[in-house]
FIKOLZA-1660 file (N, C-alpha, C; in steps of 0.1 Angstrom, whole numbers, plus 5000, padded with zeros to 4 digits):
% residues 104
   i   px   py   pz ch aa at
   1 4325 8927 2212  A  M  N
   1 4329 8919 2200  A  M CA
   1 4317 8910 2196  A  M  C
   2 4311 8912 2185  A  K  N
   2 4301 8904 2180  A  K CA
   2 4304 8901 2165  A  K  C
   3 4302 8888 2161  A  D  N
   3 4303 8885 2147  A  D CA
   3 4296 8871 2145  A  D  C
   4 4297 8865 2134  A  D  N
   4 4290 8853 2131  A  D CA
   4 4294 8841 2140  A  D  C
   5 4307 8841 2144  A  F  N
   5 4311 8830 2152  A  F CA
   5 4308 8832 2167  A  F  C
   6 4308 8845 2171  A  F  N
   6 4305 8848 2185  A  F CA
   6 4292 8856 2185  A  F  C
   7 4280 8849 2183  A  P  N
   7 4268 8855 2180  A  P CA
   7 4262 8865 2191  A  P  C
   8 4265 8862 2203  A  C  N
   8 4259 8870 2214  A  C CA
   8 4269 8875 2224  A  C  C
   9 4281 8875 2220  A  A  N
   9 4292 8878 2229  A  A CA
   9 4296 8892 2231  A  A  C
  10 4295 8897 2242  A  D  N
  10 4301 8910 2246  A  D CA
  10 4311 8905 2256  A  D  C
  11 4323 8902 2252  A  L  N
  11 4333 8897 2260  A  L CA
  11 4337 8906 2271  A  L  C
  12 4336 8919 2270  A  R  N
  12 4340 8928 2281  A  R CA
  12 4330 8926 2292  A  R  C
  13 4317 8925 2289  A  E  N
  13 4307 8923 2299  A  E CA
  13 4309 8909 2306  A  E  C
  14 4312 8899 2299  A  I  N
  14 4315 8886 2305  A  I CA
  14 4327 8887 2314  A  I  C
  15 4337 8894 2310  A  G  N
  15 4349 8896 2319  A  G CA
  15 4345 8904 2332  A  G  C
  16 4336 8914 2330  A  K  N
  16 4332 8922 2342  A  K CA
  16 4324 8913 2352  A  K  C
  17 4315 8905 2346  A  R  N
  17 4306 8897 2354  A  R CA
  17 4313 8885 2361  A  R  C
  18 4322 8878 2353  A  Y  N
  18 4328 8866 2359  A  Y CA
  18 4343 8867 2362  A  Y  C
  19 4349 8879 2359  A  G  N
  19 4363 8881 2361  A  G CA
  19 4371 8875 2350  A  G  C
  20 4384 8878 2350  A  T  N
  20 4393 8874 2340  A  T CA
  20 4405 8867 2347  A  T  C
  21 4411 8857 2341  A  P  N
  21 4407 8851 2328  A  P CA
  21 4394 8843 2330  A  P  C
  22 4387 8841 2320  A  S  N
  22 4375 8833 2320  A  S CA
  22 4375 8824 2307  A  S  C
  23 4370 8812 2308  A  F  N
  23 4368 8804 2297  A  F CA
  23 4354 8806 2291  A  F  C
  24 4353 8810 2279  A  V  N
  24 4340 8813 2273  A  V CA
  24 4338 8803 2261  A  V  C
  25 4328 8795 2261  A  Y  N
  25 4325 8786 2250  A  Y CA
  25 4313 8790 2242  A  Y  C
  26 4314 8790 2229  A  F  N
  26 4302 8793 2220  A  F CA
  26 4298 8780 2214  A  F  C
  27 4289 8773 2221  A  L  N
  27 4285 8759 2218  A  L CA
  27 4278 8758 2205  A  L  C
  28 4269 8767 2202  A  E  N
  28 4260 8765 2190  A  E CA
  28 4269 8765 2177  A  E  C
  29 4278 8775 2176  A  P  N
  29 4287 8774 2164  A  P CA
  29 4295 8761 2163  A  P  C
  30 4300 8756 2175  A  M  N
  30 4307 8744 2175  A  M CA
  30 4299 8732 2171  A  M  C
  31 4287 8731 2176  A  K  N
  31 4277 8721 2172  A  K CA
  31 4274 8722 2157  A  K  C
  32 4271 8734 2153  A  R  N
  32 4268 8736 2139  A  R CA
  32 4279 8732 2130  A  R  C
  33 4291 8735 2133  A  R  N
  33 4303 8731 2125  A  R CA
  33 4304 8716 2124  A  R  C
  34 4303 8709 2135  A  C  N
  34 4304 8694 2136  A  C CA
  34 4293 8689 2127  A  C  C
  35 4281 8694 2128  A  L  N
  35 4270 8689 2120  A  L CA
  35 4272 8691 2105  A  L  C
  36 4278 8703 2101  A  E  N
  36 4281 8705 2087  A  E CA
  36 4291 8695 2082  A  E  C
  37 4301 8692 2090  A  I  N
  37 4312 8682 2086  A  I CA
  37 4305 8668 2085  A  I  C
  38 4297 8665 2094  A  K  N
  38 4290 8652 2093  A  K CA
  38 4282 8651 2081  A  K  C
  39 4274 8661 2078  A  Q  N
  39 4266 8661 2066  A  Q CA
  39 4274 8661 2053  A  Q  C
  40 4285 8668 2053  A  L  N
  40 4294 8668 2041  A  L CA
  40 4300 8654 2038  A  L  C
  41 4305 8648 2049  A  F  N
  41 4313 8635 2047  A  F CA
  41 4304 8623 2049  A  F  C
  42 4293 8625 2055  A  Q  N
  42 4283 8614 2059  A  Q CA
  42 4291 8603 2066  A  Q  C
  43 4290 8590 2062  A  E  N
  43 4296 8579 2069  A  E CA
  43 4311 8577 2066  A  E  C
  44 4317 8586 2057  A  R  N
  44 4331 8584 2053  A  R CA
  44 4340 8590 2064  A  R  C
  45 4335 8597 2073  A  L  N
  45 4344 8604 2083  A  L CA
  45 4337 8604 2096  A  L  C
  46 4344 8602 2107  A  K  N
  46 4339 8603 2121  A  K CA
  46 4347 8613 2128  A  K  C
  47 4340 8621 2136  A  I  N
  47 4347 8632 2144  A  I CA
  47 4351 8626 2157  A  I  C
  48 4364 8628 2160  A  S  N
  48 4370 8624 2172  A  S CA
  48 4376 8636 2179  A  S  C
  49 4373 8639 2192  A  F  N
  49 4377 8650 2199  A  F CA
  49 4388 8646 2209  A  F  C
  50 4399 8653 2209  A  A  N
  50 4410 8650 2218  A  A CA
  50 4408 8656 2232  A  A  C
  51 4405 8647 2241  A  V  N
  51 4402 8652 2255  A  V CA
  51 4414 8660 2260  A  V  C
  52 4426 8657 2256  A  K  N
  52 4438 8664 2261  A  K CA
  52 4436 8679 2257  A  K  C
  53 4430 8683 2246  A  S  N
  53 4428 8697 2242  A  S CA
  53 4419 8705 2251  A  S  C
  54 4410 8698 2258  A  N  N
  54 4401 8704 2267  A  N CA
  54 4393 8694 2275  A  N  C
  55 4397 8691 2287  A  P  N
  55 4391 8680 2295  A  P CA
  55 4379 8685 2303  A  P  C
  56 4374 8696 2301  A  N  N
  56 4362 8702 2308  A  N CA
  56 4350 8692 2306  A  N  C
  57 4346 8685 2317  A  T  N
  57 4336 8675 2316  A  T CA
  57 4322 8681 2312  A  T  C
  58 4319 8693 2316  A  A  N
  58 4307 8699 2312  A  A CA
  58 4307 8702 2297  A  A  C
  59 4318 8706 2292  A  L  N
  59 4319 8709 2277  A  L CA
  59 4318 8695 2270  A  L  C
  60 4325 8685 2274  A  L  N
  60 4324 8672 2268  A  L CA
  60 4310 8667 2268  A  L  C
  61 4303 8668 2279  A  A  N
  61 4289 8663 2280  A  A CA
  61 4280 8671 2270  A  A  C
  62 4282 8684 2270  A  E  N
  62 4274 8693 2261  A  E CA
  62 4276 8690 2246  A  E  C
  63 4288 8686 2243  A  L  N
  63 4291 8683 2229  A  L CA
  63 4290 8668 2225  A  L  C
  64 4285 8660 2234  A  K  N
  64 4284 8645 2232  A  K CA
  64 4278 8641 2219  A  K  C
  65 4267 8648 2215  A  E  N
  65 4260 8644 2202  A  E CA
  65 4268 8649 2190  A  E  C
  66 4278 8658 2192  A  S  N
  66 4285 8663 2181  A  S CA
  66 4297 8654 2177  A  S  C
  67 4303 8647 2187  A  F  N
  67 4314 8639 2185  A  F CA
  67 4310 8624 2183  A  F  C
  68 4318 8617 2174  A  D  N
  68 4315 8603 2173  A  D CA
  68 4324 8595 2183  A  D  C
  69 4336 8601 2186  A  Y  N
  69 4345 8594 2195  A  Y CA
  69 4353 8605 2203  A  Y  C
  70 4359 8600 2214  A  L  N
  70 4368 8608 2221  A  L CA
  70 4382 8601 2220  A  L  C
  71 4392 8609 2219  A  D  N
  71 4406 8604 2219  A  D CA
  71 4411 8607 2233  A  D  C
  72 4414 8596 2240  A  I  N
  72 4420 8598 2254  A  I CA
  72 4434 8592 2254  A  I  C
  73 4443 8598 2262  A  S  N
  73 4457 8594 2262  A  S CA
  73 4461 8590 2276  A  S  C
  74 4452 8590 2286  A  S  N
  74 4456 8586 2299  A  S CA
  74 4443 8581 2306  A  S  C
  75 4446 8574 2318  A  I  N
  75 4435 8570 2326  A  I CA
  75 4426 8581 2331  A  I  C
  76 4433 8592 2335  A  A  N
  76 4425 8604 2339  A  A CA
  76 4416 8609 2328  A  A  C
  77 4420 8609 2316  A  E  N
  77 4412 8614 2305  A  E CA
  77 4400 8604 2303  A  E  C
  78 4402 8591 2306  A  G  N
  78 4391 8582 2305  A  G CA
  78 4381 8584 2316  A  G  C
  79 4386 8588 2328  A  V  N
  79 4377 8591 2339  A  V CA
  79 4369 8603 2335  A  V  C
  80 4375 8614 2330  A  W  N
  80 4367 8626 2326  A  W CA
  80 4357 8622 2315  A  W  C
  81 4361 8613 2306  A  A  N
  81 4351 8609 2295  A  A CA
  81 4339 8602 2301  A  A  C
  82 4342 8593 2311  A  R  N
  82 4331 8586 2318  A  R CA
  82 4322 8596 2325  A  R  C
  83 4328 8606 2332  A  K  N
  83 4320 8616 2340  A  K CA
  83 4311 8624 2330  A  K  C
  84 4316 8626 2318  A  A  N
  84 4308 8633 2308  A  A CA
  84 4298 8625 2301  A  A  C
  85 4297 8612 2304  A  G  N
  85 4287 8603 2299  A  G CA
  85 4291 8595 2287  A  G  C
  86 4303 8594 2284  A  Y  N
  86 4308 8585 2273  A  Y CA
  86 4311 8571 2278  A  Y  C
  87 4309 8561 2270  A  E  N
  87 4313 8548 2272  A  E CA
  87 4327 8546 2267  A  E  C
  88 4334 8536 2273  A  M  N
  88 4348 8534 2268  A  M CA
  88 4348 8530 2254  A  M  C
  89 4338 8524 2249  A  G  N
  89 4337 8520 2235  A  G CA
  89 4336 8532 2225  A  G  C
  90 4333 8544 2231  A  D  N
  90 4333 8556 2223  A  D CA
  90 4346 8563 2224  A  D  C
  91 4357 8557 2229  A  C  N
  91 4370 8563 2231  A  C CA
  91 4381 8555 2224  A  C  C
  92 4391 8562 2219  A  S  N
  92 4403 8555 2214  A  S CA
  92 4414 8559 2224  A  S  C
  93 4421 8549 2228  A  F  N
  93 4432 8551 2239  A  F CA
  93 4445 8552 2231  A  F  C
  94 4451 8563 2229  A  T  N
  94 4462 8565 2221  A  T CA
  94 4474 8571 2229  A  T  C
  95 4485 8573 2222  A  G  N
  95 4496 8579 2228  A  G CA
  95 4507 8570 2232  A  G  C
  96 4519 8575 2235  A  P  N
  96 4531 8566 2238  A  P CA
  96 4531 8563 2253  A  P  C
  97 4540 8554 2256  A  A  N
  97 4543 8551 2270  A  A CA
  97 4532 8545 2278  A  A  C
  98 4525 8536 2272  A  K  N
  98 4514 8529 2280  A  K CA
  98 4520 8518 2288  A  K  C
  99 4515 8517 2300  A  R  N
  99 4519 8506 2309  A  R CA
  99 4510 8494 2306  A  R  C
 100 4515 8482 2310  A  R  N
 100 4508 8470 2307  A  R CA
 100 4494 8470 2312  A  R  C
 101 4492 8474 2324  A  F  N
 101 4479 8473 2330  A  F CA
 101 4469 8483 2323  A  F  C
 102 4474 8493 2317  A  E  N
 102 4466 8502 2309  A  E CA
 102 4460 8496 2296  A  E  C
 103 4468 8487 2291  A  L  N
 103 4464 8481 2278  A  L CA
 103 4456 8468 2280  A  L  C
 104 4455 8463 2292  A  L  N
 104 4447 8450 2294  A  L CA
 104 4433 8453 2298  A  L  C
% end
């Protein structure tokens, strides 16, 4: 399977080499898409990535320059963000049911 979004992917070969299921990320198209959005909206829009959608710290670290902020909803997600090289000032702490110590 090759196309513009999956530029060098032969997913069958990846499956044979690494086994299935496997998580395969195509970073350059993701980075390119973020850059296009940033150029289009300039300072009127900031990109925030929800760690809940994929807490893979290697992925978060690789895409650090593409995101303006991370959206974290738990202390664990904050730990993953820190491991990926983000400062807490780069994160928004959202979601329901926060305990008092989490907010202080």
